[in-house]
N, C-alpha and C positions, 0 to 999 in steps of 0.2 A: 599420296594418287587417291585418297581417300574421296577426291573431289572429283576424277576423272571416272571413277567404279562407281560413282551416283549418277553422272552425265551420263555414261553409257547404259545405265540401267534405265533410265526412263527414254531411251532415244529408241535401244531396243523395243523397250513396250509399243512406243508409238510406230516403229514401224510393223511390224506382227499386227497393229490395231488396222492398220492401212492395209497391209496386205490379205488382210483376211476380209474385207469391205470390199473392197477396192477392185474387185473382180479379179485378184490374183487366182495362182492356185494355193488349197488350203495349206497349213502349214502342218496337216499332221497326213494328209492324204499320199498315195502309193502308187507311183509313178509305173512304167511300163517296165519290164524286167525285174519287177520288186526294189527298185531305187526311191527311197521316199523322199517326197516331195517335201521344200519346205523349210524353215528355221531359219535364224539370223546366226553367223557364224562372229565369234568375239574372236580376236586376233593380237595377240601382244606382240608389242613391238618396244626395242629399246633405241632404237633409231630415229624414228618420227621422220616429218613430215617439214621438211624446210622450206617448203615455198610450196601453192601450187597451181604458180605460172608457171607453165615450161620452158618459158625465156629465161626464168630466176632459179629456179630448184635443181640441187644437186644430189641428195641424198638418195641412196636404193629405194627407199619407199616412194620419193617423190615419182620416178621414173616407172617403179610398179602401180602406181595409182592411175598415171597417165593411161597406161598400157590398158588398166580397167575401163576407163571412163571416154577415152576415146579412142574413135578408129585408127588402126594404121595399117596402111597397104598389104606388109607382112607380117609373119610371128615366125617364131620358131616352133618344129617338132619337137617337143624337149626329152624323144628317147633318144634321135638321129639326128638333132643338130641341124638337121636341114631347113631350107625356107619352105614355108607352109605357109597358106591361103590365109588372109582376115578379112580386109576390105576389099581387096584385091583377090579376085577368084582365079585369074591368070595373069600369064606375064609373059613376056618375050625380047629376046635381046635380037636388034639386027646385027648381020652377018660381020658388018665392020665396026661395032660395039659403041655406037654413036646414038643409038636411038633406044629408049625403053619404053615399052607400053605394057598401058593394066589397064587389064578390063576389071571395071568395078561390080560390086551387087546392084539389083538395078531395081528401082521401085520401092526404096526405103527410107528413110527419115531421122530427123536430132528426134529427142526427148521430145522438144517443143509442139514436135508436128512439123517443122519443116523440112523441105527436102535435103537430105544427104546425099551429096551426089560427087563426080568425079571433081567437078569446078570447086570443092571443098578443098579437094587436095590440090589440086593446082593453085587456088589461092593459097592456101596456108606457105606451099614453099616456093611461090613467086614471093610471099613478104619473107621469107628467111631468106634470099637471095636481096631482095632491096637493101636491108637493115644489118647486112653478115658482116660490116664491120662495125655496128653498133650492139642497139638492142639485140638483135637475134642471133648474137656470135658465139653461145652456146651449139649451137647448131648448123656453123659455119662449113665444119668439116663435110656436113652429109651433103654441102650442095656444089662441093668440089667441081670445076669445070665444067658447072652444068651452065648450058645458055639458055635454057628454057624450059618450059613445064606448061603444055597448052592441055584442056580439056578439051576434044575433039568432038564431044558429045557427052550426055549423061554419064555414061558408064565408060569413058575412054580417055585415058590421061597417058599424051604422050611426054616423053621427058626427051630433048637433046643434048648432048654431050659437045664440047668445042673438040675432046679428043676422047678416045678409050679411059673410064676410070675403072678400076679393080673394084671398086666398091660402091657402084652404082647399084644395085639391088639391096643391099644393107643400108647403104647409106638413104635413100629416100623411103626404104622400106619401114622401115621404125619410127620416122617424125609423126605424132601424133598429129591428127590431124582436126583443125578448127572450125569453130561452126563461125562462116564470116558475119553471121547476123551478130554475134556478140563483140569480136574482136575486132570488127573493120573502125571501126571510131577510134582506135591507138593506132592504126599504122597508118597514121600521117605523120606531115611535118618531118620531122628529125624521127620520129618512132619514138620515142624512148617513154611513151605511154605502155609499149606492150611491156617494159618492163615494169612500171608502176601499178599497173591493174593486179589487185590481188590474186582475182579470179576464186574470192571464197563465196560460196553460197549464203547469200542472205536475205532475200525476200522471198528465197524460193530457191529450190534445187539448182545446180548448176546444167547449163542445156549440154548435155551429152549424146555420144553416139555409139560409146561400147556394152559390153553386156552389161555393167551397172551405172545407175546415178548417184552423183554425190548429193545427198543431203542435207547434211549437216556439216560444221567442222567446228571443231576451237582447238586453237593452237598448243601445242606440247600437250593436247591431252586427249580430242578422240577425234576421226573422224568416221561419219557412217552413210553407206552406200547399202541401196534398194536398186530390184533387181530391173534393167531397164522393159519395159511390156515393147519398145519400139527396135529391137537390137537385132540387128542382121543375119545374125548367124546362129549358133544352137544354143536355146536359152539355159541357163542356169539352172540347180536344181534346189539353189537354197533365195530365200526372198531377198536377203543381200548380209552384208555383212559390217560389222564395226572394226576401226583401226584404232587402238589403244596405246597410246605413249605411255611409257613407265620410264621415269630416272631411274628408279633404284631397279638394279636385274632380281635380286632376293624377293622385292614385294610383288615384279612380275613373276617369278616362278612360284610362290606361295598361292597366287589369282589361279594359276593352272590347276594345280594343286585340290584347292578350295573348290574349281568348278565357276571361279567369276571369271576365266576365262575359257576358250575353246582349244584352242593351240599359238603355239610361240612360233613365229617366225625367224631362227637365231639365235637359240639359247646360246647362256655362256658354258663353257665346260666345267666349273664348277657345278654344274647341274645336272650334269648325265647321270649320274650315277643315285642321285635321290630323285629322280623320276622314275628312272627304270625299275627301282625298287617301289616307288608308290604303282608299279603296273603301268604307268603312262606311255604312248607311243613315242619312243625317240629316234628318231632317223639320222646316222653318221653314215656319209659319202661325202662324193667329191667337189669339189668347192671351186669357185673362179673369185679368188678374191685376195688380196696383196696388203698385208701392212707397212708402211713406209716410214722411212727418219728423214725428214726433208733437211736440205741444206740449202739455203738462201744462196742461188746463184745468178743473182743479177751483177752485172759487171759494174754497175753505176751502186751500187750499195755502199750508203755512206760509210757505216762506223764497222768496226771487228770484220775490217775488211781480209784477217789473216783466214777469216772461212773461205774465200774465193780459192788460198790455195790448192792445188791439187794432193798436196803432200801432206796438207792438215786432215784432208779426208778420208785419204789412205788411213792413216793415223789412227782417225776415230773407227772406221771400219774393224782394223785390228781389234779395237777394244770393245768392242759388241759380241757379247758372248750368247748367237743364234741357238745353240744347244739348251741353252736356259732358259733361253724365251720360251722355245718350244713346249719344254719340260715341265715349268716350272710356271710360266703364266698362260702356256693353251693346256697343261696338261697332257701335253699329247697328241691332241688335236689338232696338230698345225703342220710343216715340215720348215723346216729350213729356205729362206728365201735368197734370189739371186740376179734374177733379171725382171727387167719393167714389165714385162708380158711373162703373165704367171703358167707355172704349170699346168698342163690341161687346157689350153685356152687353142681351141681346134677350131675351123669351120671349113667346109667344101673338101674334106678329107685332108686337109695339113693343118700339121703340128706347127704353131708359131711361135711357140715358146725354144729359147738356144738351148739347148743341152748343153752346148761349150762351157758355157759361162761358171766359172769356177767361184763362188765368193773368199774373200779373205779367212784366213781360219782367224780363231780369238788367241790373241797373242800381244799380251799387255807389255811384255819387253820388247818386242818389234817396234806397237805404237809408241811407247817411251822413247825408245833409239832415235826413232824420226823426228820427235816434237825435238829433242833433245840438238840435235843438227840444224833443227831450224835458229838454234839461237833461243826458242823461246824455256826462260830456266824458271825454277819455281821459288814462289814467294818463302815468307817464312810460316805462312800459313798451309803451305803444302800448293797454294794454285798459281801454275804456270802464270806467266805475262810475260802479253805480247804488245811490241813499244810499249805506250803510256798505261796500260789498263789490263785488267785481270782477265784470262780466260775464262769470263764466269758469263754464263748464255742464259735466255730464256727457251724453254720449250714450248711454244704455243699447242694447246691442246686440249682439240674437240670436245663434248662429250660424246659422242658420237665413240672415242674410244675406249671409253670408262670399263672397269673391271679387266679382263686378261691385258688389256693395254697398258694400266695403269701399273700391275706386275711387272710389264716390259720395259715401261717409261724406268722403274725402279732397279730393275736388273743392269738397265743402260748406263744410270746413274753411277751405281757401283764401280764399274768399269770406269767410267772416265774421271770420276774421282780416284781413281791408282793410277791415272795417267796426268794429273795434273789440272783438270777440266772440271768446271763446276755447272753443273746445271740443275736449272728451276723449273719445275713443274707452272705453266702458266695454263691454268684451267678456266674454259670460258663454252656457251653453249657454239653449233653450229654453224651458224652466220656472223656471230662475230670471231670467230677464228678466222674463216674466210676473210672477213675485210682484213682483219689484222694481218694475215702474210700478204694482202696483196698493198697495206697503208705505206705511204699515203693515195690515196685515189687511183689507187691498184697499177702503181710504179714500182714495188719490190721493194723499196730501198730501207725499211726501217727491221724486217726480222732477220732473225739470225736462226734459230732452227724450229722446228716443227714435228708433229707426229700424226700420222692420219691412214687412212686405207682408200682402197680402190675395187669397188667392185663393177670391173670392165663388160664392155659388150665382146661378143664370141671372136668378132672379127679385131685384127689388134688394132686397125684403122685410129680407132677410139682413143687409145692410150698413146699410141706413139703422137696423134694430133694436139694431146693437150699437152705435150711440151714444145711446142711452138710459139714462134713469137706473135701471132695473130691472138693466141689464145691468154693477152694479159688480159685480166677482167672478167677471165669466162672460166675457162678449163686450168689454164696453166697457175700451179700453186708451190713453185719454185722460181719464177724469176729467172726461168735457164732460157737463152735464145740464143740461138749458134747457127750463123749461114751453112754451113755443112752440114751441120743436121737438118737444116730445111732443103737443102738440096736431096738428100737420099727421101725424105718423105716425098717429093715432090714425084722420085723414081718409081716410088714402092705405090705410089696412087694408080701410077700409068701403066704398071705392069700387071697386062693381064692372063700372062703366062703366069698360074701358080706357084712353080718352080723357082721361078725366075724372083718372083714377088718376095717368096721365102728367104730367098739370100739377101733378099736387102732390108727385111726388116730383122732378119739376123744381123746383118750390120748395124742398124742403127741399135738395136740392143744390145749389139757391143759398146759401142760409144756414150751411150745413157750410165752401163756400168764402170767405165772408165774414169767418164769426167764426174760421176758420183751427186745430179743433185738430188737425186736419192737415192738414200740405204736402204734396199729390202731386206725385211727384216725377218716376214715369211711366211708365208700360204697357207690361208687356212681350211679346216674339213670343213664340210657341210653341217651342221647340228641343227634339228627344227625337232619339234615334240608338238603331238595335241593328245587329246581327250578319246579314249576309247568310245566315246558317243559319237563319231563324226570317222570319216571314210570316204575312201576315193580321191584322198590326195594327190596329187603329180608333182612330183619331186627335180628338182634341176641343180646346177649347180648355183645360182639365185634362191635356190628353196621354192617352196610352195605359193611364195606370192614375189612375183619376179616381173622383170619388165622385158624377158623373152617371148612370154606365151600367156594365152587366158586360158589353157587348158584345164589350171587346178581349179580355179575359182568355179569353173562352166561343169568341172566333172565331182567337187567335192559334195558331199550329201549327210545326211544324218545314218548312223548305224542304226 
């Protein structure tokens, strides 16, 4: 990490000089209300940006970055989790539920000076619709049953649906609006250029429309953001911020303690006491995050097909000690998991997590009994044999799960060893892990098991959609594809009545639990930290650097 620290120091110096000489606010001036203006906030992360391209990226830091550099029609108020204005100042849904009209901020521009209008939003949405079965598939759920998106004038966007859709506002509201003058050249032919474009600053900053402009980027190292002078909304107090990737969490914590960083979005549980003892600010609160044990669920899986057996999956769940994971891996900063939709997932006054789902207890005797009944006898080495091969499996393990995830894997590994199943941890970076799960060519026929996490949206549709057949190569990381589940998905999407939709969402959670493409291990608590030199952070269930809202980095300032 030494190189990353040197890089950010140089970039921060450059940014400070630019902000002082380019007509921006002084780095030491005081604003109205006694708020200190200026400064560059240095944020540490162990997750990192997988891709800056909105049609490729999948990490939490990717989505949080897009929230701050691109306009979105809507955002959430992190105090109430009600929809709030962003690029759209107001919006209205027709009585029949078939039309949503957004009125966008007038007379604003992109960072390159080009007009930023409702036409940019219409172009982005229509591009997603055009290529939703291919390059823009990660956003396909956001345009479900959308018939058209039309800018009727520079500040009015009209979205028309084939039928009422329960997620119309949250679906379109959080799509990052892209500058057509940059992206239009890639939305031609089969649209594959939309995925191959890196969207990284090379000859200058990215063209942005959010509160910040991405000025510099080095993959797996640093991303630097400067205040956007053309931003249509409330100006940030800070001149900019840097996002610094740390492969080693201990090094990241040391950097905060030695004033090389100002804040960390998601600290490891092992650092809570040491940071508190050092007098730093530590936030502990509710999170919207889950950790899962993934079982390949593609019926066309070529090897180790015993993993498709529901009884084998049930035995695996009996062999997982969730309480040990919570207490030993997460040091109590988590709760045992059960359902695909995590506890605390709520919007519009509805709790989407099904409280009736009760996970199987840790019971090695029961797990052994099930595997014995299936005829999988133990060999001389204690490992069971299924057909002509031992029950020994690789577990794909992305870097994003390092730390507490390593300890969770060891607990699972020990439990499985006691039921005659051998697990080997296969570590790789996040992009490689995603490719390995989908291999070959996102047909999901090769992998056996994996571990990963989800930091989902407040509306359950995002996670529910990730289990769909049409998300192969996009969000699907299990190979799960079930026509009965697809039917339920379409029903919840059409359920405008929230109570009716909740009932269907509960039924979908029950189905996923019983079929176990995932065994949900735990739900995180939110752990963030920052130095006493900064204040004004606005926390959320995804931290202060999140994909829900621009609130936090607009409000933060030097103390």
